[in-house]
Wavefront OBJ file of the C-alpha trace (Angstrom):
o trace
v 8.640 -25.430 11.000
v 5.829 -25.039 13.360
v 7.374 -22.842 15.426
v 8.424 -21.040 12.599
v 4.380 -20.963 11.657
v 3.840 -20.267 15.112
v 5.980 -16.664 15.315
v 4.378 -15.953 11.848
v 1.146 -15.985 13.275
v 2.043 -14.433 16.589
v 3.699 -11.403 14.434
v 0.447 -11.198 12.583
v -1.803 -11.243 15.618
v 0.160 -8.402 16.611
v -0.030 -6.324 13.955
v -3.303 -6.481 13.497
v -4.149 -5.452 16.584
v -1.838 -2.761 16.548
v -3.474 -1.700 13.074
v -6.907 -1.494 15.391
v -5.723 0.102 18.164
v -3.897 2.809 16.363
v -6.905 3.252 13.817
v -9.286 4.259 16.922
v -6.791 5.663 19.067
v -4.300 7.465 16.701
v -0.527 6.898 17.443
v -0.194 9.008 20.281
v -2.866 7.618 22.639
v -2.454 4.154 21.828
v -0.273 2.348 24.635
v 1.336 -1.074 24.079
v -1.320 -2.264 27.468
v -4.062 -1.850 24.933
v -2.419 -3.425 21.891
v -1.338 -6.271 24.461
v -5.189 -6.761 25.579
v -5.978 -6.446 21.857
v -3.619 -9.077 20.720
v -4.088 -11.407 23.927
v -0.400 -12.237 24.017
v 2.341 -11.280 26.446
v 4.955 -8.553 26.392
v 7.824 -10.601 25.871
v 5.820 -12.079 22.778
v 5.249 -8.310 21.673
v 8.880 -7.490 22.506
v 10.622 -10.581 20.719
v 8.924 -9.195 17.481
v 8.774 -5.461 17.784
v 11.171 -3.164 20.013
v 8.984 -0.633 20.728
v 5.814 1.565 19.636
v 7.717 3.193 16.693
v 8.835 -0.168 15.290
v 5.153 -1.402 15.630
v 4.123 1.489 13.332
v 6.925 0.592 10.826
v 5.563 -3.017 10.811
v 1.911 -1.743 10.224
v 3.336 0.791 7.453
v 5.419 -2.314 5.802
v 2.247 -4.266 5.771
v 0.401 -1.978 2.502
v 3.377 -3.171 0.479
v 3.354 -6.860 1.368
v 1.875 -8.141 -1.774
v 3.386 -9.222 -4.758
v 1.302 -8.594 -7.812
v 1.420 -10.352 -11.085
v 4.303 -8.762 -13.140
v 3.082 -7.126 -16.644
v 5.175 -6.607 -19.689
v 4.232 -3.172 -19.184
v 5.854 -1.067 -16.314
v 3.025 1.273 -16.257
v 0.348 -1.261 -15.833
v 2.104 -2.667 -13.088
v 2.208 1.332 -11.340
v -1.744 1.390 -12.214
v -1.985 -2.320 -10.717
v -0.337 -1.176 -7.622
v -2.535 2.034 -7.149
v -5.984 -0.076 -7.960
v -5.117 -2.769 -5.918
v -4.133 -0.371 -2.290
v -7.714 1.493 -3.399
v -9.324 -1.796 -2.545
v -7.256 -2.928 -0.012
v -8.007 0.253 1.872
v -11.399 -0.667 1.542
v -11.303 -3.747 2.737
v -8.310 -4.342 4.716
v -7.928 -2.944 8.398
v -4.234 -3.048 8.599
v -3.528 -1.297 5.517
v -6.149 1.288 6.429
v -4.603 1.842 9.969
v -1.208 1.830 7.617
v -2.671 5.156 5.516
v -4.241 6.326 8.332
v -0.678 6.422 10.592
v 1.159 7.904 7.816
v -1.809 10.972 7.431
v -1.798 11.398 11.568
v -0.515 15.039 11.683
v -1.158 14.150 15.599
v 1.643 11.670 15.443
v 5.126 14.447 16.340
v 6.626 11.634 17.882
v 6.153 8.909 14.641
v 9.082 9.468 11.664
v 6.236 9.093 9.067
v 8.654 10.273 6.238
v 9.150 6.648 6.403
v 5.862 5.815 5.163
v 5.605 8.927 2.344
v 9.734 6.846 1.671
v 8.151 3.708 0.968
v 5.729 4.714 -1.994
v 8.193 6.786 -2.945
v 10.699 4.400 -3.951
v 8.066 1.912 -4.905
v 6.612 4.814 -7.572
v 10.230 5.215 -8.497
v 11.489 1.988 -9.275
v 8.563 1.039 -11.644
v 8.968 4.405 -13.572
v 12.356 4.016 -13.609
v 11.884 0.884 -15.185
v 8.864 2.191 -17.850
v 11.282 4.495 -18.666
v 13.884 2.694 -19.684
v 11.249 0.562 -21.747
v 10.897 3.523 -24.029
v 6.945 3.879 -21.891
v 7.392 7.306 -20.984
v 7.360 10.651 -22.795
v 11.001 12.294 -22.923
v 10.316 14.973 -20.908
v 9.227 13.177 -17.746
v 11.657 13.023 -14.508
v 11.247 9.849 -12.421
v 11.452 11.446 -9.152
v 9.502 14.426 -9.630
v 6.431 12.106 -11.069
v 6.845 9.904 -8.124
v 6.256 12.053 -5.686
v 3.299 13.701 -7.573
v 1.840 10.835 -7.423
v 2.150 10.226 -3.904
v 0.470 13.390 -3.181
v -2.290 12.843 -5.545
v -3.410 10.020 -4.242
v -2.639 10.500 -0.670
v -5.023 13.563 -1.746
v -7.940 11.487 -3.377
v -7.595 8.714 -0.694
v -8.162 11.335 1.989
v -11.169 13.151 0.266
v -13.073 9.722 -0.391
v -12.488 8.998 3.290
v -14.197 12.037 4.405
v -16.811 12.579 1.394
v -18.002 8.602 1.594
v -15.826 6.290 3.750
v -13.965 5.115 0.797
v -16.437 3.602 -0.761
v -16.006 5.499 -4.249
v -12.104 5.167 -3.874
v -11.985 2.877 -6.666
v -13.114 4.885 -9.199
v -11.788 8.014 -7.823
v -8.100 6.244 -8.227
v -9.296 5.430 -11.708
v -10.309 9.229 -12.662
v -7.112 9.958 -11.029
v -4.812 7.596 -13.459
v -7.395 8.858 -16.411
v -5.899 12.596 -15.914
v -2.673 11.427 -14.602
v -1.537 9.424 -17.610
v -1.335 11.069 -20.418
v 1.010 13.568 -19.627
v 3.481 11.280 -18.610
v 3.122 7.611 -21.121
v 3.742 7.464 -24.703
v 0.333 7.239 -26.876
v 1.061 3.803 -28.154
v 1.310 2.217 -24.264
v -1.518 4.340 -23.190
v -4.036 2.775 -25.558
v -3.139 -0.612 -24.235
v -3.115 0.069 -20.274
v -6.328 -1.319 -18.514
v -7.607 1.660 -16.297
v -10.766 0.369 -14.959
v -12.471 -0.240 -11.376
v -13.130 -3.753 -11.660
v -8.874 -3.962 -12.819
v -8.167 -4.827 -9.486
v -10.345 -7.377 -8.351
v -9.228 -9.203 -11.750
v -4.899 -8.530 -9.852
v -6.410 -9.911 -6.461
v -8.058 -12.767 -8.241
v -4.616 -13.712 -10.151
v -3.099 -13.376 -6.643
v -4.509 -15.499 -4.912
v -4.481 -18.011 -7.278
v -0.631 -17.616 -7.354
v -0.447 -17.856 -3.598
v -2.088 -21.191 -3.696
v 0.276 -22.454 -6.233
v 3.031 -20.765 -5.423
v 4.051 -20.025 -8.985
v 4.569 -16.730 -10.609
v 3.113 -15.880 -13.278
v 4.925 -14.744 -16.774
v 4.635 -11.051 -17.165
v 1.352 -10.835 -19.175
l 1 2 3 4 5 6 7 8 9 10 11 12 13 14 15 16 17 18 19 20 21 22 23 24 25 26 27 28 29 30 31 32 33 34 35 36 37 38 39 40 41 42 43 44 45 46 47 48 49 50 51 52 53 54 55 56 57 58 59 60 61 62 63 64 65 66 67 68 69 70 71 72 73 74 75 76 77 78 79 80 81 82 83 84 85 86 87 88 89 90 91 92 93 94 95 96 97 98 99 100 101 102 103 104 105 106 107 108 109 110 111 112 113 114 115 116 117 118 119 120 121 122 123 124 125 126 127 128 129 130 131 132 133 134 135 136 137 138 139 140 141 142 143 144 145 146 147 148 149 150 151 152 153 154 155 156 157 158 159 160 161 162 163 164 165 166 167 168 169 170 171 172 173 174 175 176 177 178 179 180 181 182 183 184 185 186 187 188 189 190 191 192 193 194 195 196 197 198 199 200 201 202 203 204 205 206 207 208 209 210 211 212 213 214 215 216 217 218 219 220 221
């Protein structure tokens, strides 16, 4: 067990170092040597966990989804929660910032950035499909098209926030995005019950921390 925990910590250290170097230098300019120096690990330790620089980038991509949010009775509330929490994590977690930065790095010609967008898309498709099955979506809503629009909208909103004020207002901008987006897809009775507020992410993350401490998943709210 101690060896397994050490391996988990080493992998995390490598990912955090890679995220920092990618964030500072861009994917193309970053080197394995720089990542090794930042992580303070041997080349063997890095290649035990990641076979290439691209695998490191994929590992960074996956970190933004490596969080389990509390289940909700409304699947659209889960969709809102995932967007608000991602906005909060973008402001506070370097690994998540690097993940989004990699996905939007147009200079990374030798990196398959479609993987990151595919992860976001599939997550949104799943939640929207579940919401439709529960009768939360208006009849005309196409799940795949809506998921693509949401991914594109969030990407643009966070990029604008980064350029304007280093993402300081990102949660508010995402709230505005949902306030415009949800009425076009959501049944009015469900829309009235959704919590779309700047403070929502903080409450959800506090619940995530409580669950992590107790290791017990809460029942849907």
